[in-house]
Phi, psi and omega in degrees: 000137177196147178260151175283118183249347177220097186294332184291327180241008179055059178260134182247151174260154176286159180293145178271175177298320179294322178301310182295324178295322179296326178290314185289337182282347181287135178231139178238015184276342184245024180285136179287154183299158173255107187063235180259014185238153177297147181295325177256123183305123179260359182301133185278139174287120183299151177296153178085013182254018183299333180283329184260310177257086190302325179301333181295340175282351180246017174098000178276123192254344181228159182290341178281355181256008184277356177241164169283173188297322182293317176298316181300317178298316181297317182286323179296316180289326175297316178297321180296318181295318179298316179299318181289325178299321179299315180296319181294321179298318178294322182294330181266008172097007175291139185299155181299320181294316181291321176299318179296320181296316180293321178294321176297321178297315179297321178295322177298320177296321178299317178296320179293328175292326178302327181291347177244022182226191180073176187286358182260001187273135181250168175265129175258124179249150179230162179080213181215176186294341179280354179085012180260180183062218181279084185275079181209163176234155178222157169271120184288164178286145178301325186275143169242150182051037173076332188215002182262124179284116187287168175212145174196144177285338171254124184209163180263147179238119178291149180285183182250358182248266181255161175110177184299138175082359179274167180299318181299320182292307184288328179294314180295319179297321178295317179296318180298314180296317180297317179297320179300315181292319182294321178293324180289326183282328183074196181301137181250184176221156184300147177219158179250137175239133177237138178257127182193194182261137177295342180269002178206078185285138185274051181225156179284162180300136171061034185245359186247133180286321183209140172243123179245122184231143173239081189293155176306144187273061170060249183249021186281321186222132171271086191301306185286322178298322181286333184260000178298331177301317178288324183298316185293327177283323178296329177302323183286335179262332188248011184299330179267348181276317180222085185294330181294322184271321192252349182269356179286146179289158175083203185260191179291148179286123183250011187300325184245020178286118187271079175221171166255118185299131180290158172081004178061041184296126180287138176083352179284139183284345185275074182258179178298317181293322177296318180300311182297313183294319182289321178297319178298317179298320180295318179291327176295322176295319178299318179296323181297319188269346183285136177290166184303326181268002189281176183220152171249130178242125182243129178251124188210150174204130175196137182284342184266118179301333178301324177295323179291322178301315181293319179297309184291327176296316179297320178299314182295316181295334179278356176099015179257157170232150178284128180248342178196163176197149176202144179271149175225136181280101184231332186267117186249357185252152175274124185270008179101340173241188183310124190294137172254121183254356181231158171246140180260125174262124186244119174270133184231150173232158173293133183298131177291138184286342186255028178291149179272155174280168178208161176274154179299324179300315179295313182292323177304312182298315182296314183295318180297320180293319181295314180296315180301325179290338180275336188301314180303322178294319177296323178297316180296328180280356177079023178289132176292160184302314177301325178290325177293322177300318180288319181297336183289341181298320183300305179302321178297321180286335173300316179292315181304321184283353179288344190239147180290329178208139174250107191264134172278170181305330179272010179074005172283164185271135179293137181280155177301322182305326180302321186275343170286318176297316180298320180298318179294319178299321181296322177296315182297317180294326180293333180280342176047057181294146179226151168251112194057247180252001184267128176302147181302327181295347179293333189267169180291165188299317183293322178293319177300315179301312185294317182294316180295321177301312181297319179294326185276314192238348184062230181253018181284164174287140182234132179304150183297326177296320177297318179297319180296317179294321179297320178295318181298331180298335178250020178069025182251158169258155181298331178293338179288336188237351185296318182278119176086347182247325185236140170265125187262134170229181185298110175079004185205169177230156172227135180291133179260143175255009176296147183291151177291156180284331185226139173235144174210187185295341181255011181295143176299152179302323181298322177294319180296318180296318179298319180294318180294318180298320178294318180297319178293000000 
């Protein structure tokens, strides 16, 4: 705790004895319940969440212990007031729908305040010590890498009156954003929303014109585990508004969450096989309800090609083919591995039963030409090279889906993975990379691999699936380059520029250059 004592240079004073005493005097052990729930959330953080709910790795076992006592008191009493406001609105004759809407708005503000509270929040400073440039401070977001609840023994605490992270700040911002959207939309018309499972859609066969899905991104985000913090507080304010969703004991139901659980948690049902099977079931449900003229639209982004293989395999097994695709620049955050800045929108149709077969040689040529034709447009749109590699999967699958079977010379069927590798190769060839005046293809396979890696990813971490696909583009196996070329960490690789231990007449050019650079 510290107060701002010099606004011009953002100088803070240390806490006084009275300050510390005020903190220590707060007690939350005797708070009366809110409705039928404890004032302080007692819901336990499940085991195996150290990667997502970071405080659980430091001994914090429940969601009610993620704040200090003063913060906990403020949020508990705020939740109590919201709960009581809902009852008072109903008592004075305000309609149930309007009361629910206002209570939901207040709960949303409580949730937005949570993102600027708890023991994981840091102070963001701007400018410099002289007080020039952007001389301001901010309360950072609770989440790091989009979905991990941070933790620290040193943390910033937002005030209760004015300033960042306060009710006044988040409330006004919410109203402003809502007003902007309502003015832009103009007069509306009633619509129905249903909450349910993607694996069991509440519609009759062949009755839906379009199904638009943004499926979970494989192992990128633990959606429900990361949002349980908001859920336990929302239960206290909304338990009378939606008893079916919020009055149940415990946390959110994760039985049908179609993700791969982060951190390799033992015993968790959300495995790769569960993800593949569940995604296939969801796409089969979409196919069941889509009308003959209808379409399925899938929005997806992931830096790891293995995630794309599973997605596209599930689509194909459910009876869909890719009919169109286009990238959109939507992802602005670095997820900790090679950054993805675009999302790919994939248009799908139910596969026609009378498609003709084709040979892999024929389809290879068609797919390569289609991808190469898209690269100039992606360049004009400013897509980074890693994003172009990902965007290329859609056009390649458009060609793949034209045929009932893509046959290899032994008459076996070509795998989807073949066309993801081919798509990446087509992008690389379209760029016609050179070292000085020499085409990249002039050099040995390992040098081609290393140079393309540096151009694409620099020194960032790259998922192991991405590394494997990059190696295949040069006819290499990951085992050919892992030793001495890549530094391995959990789930990813980073290219090393350290010199090789041994050089000889057959050493790759990249090894010779690394050795020469070190010698100089």
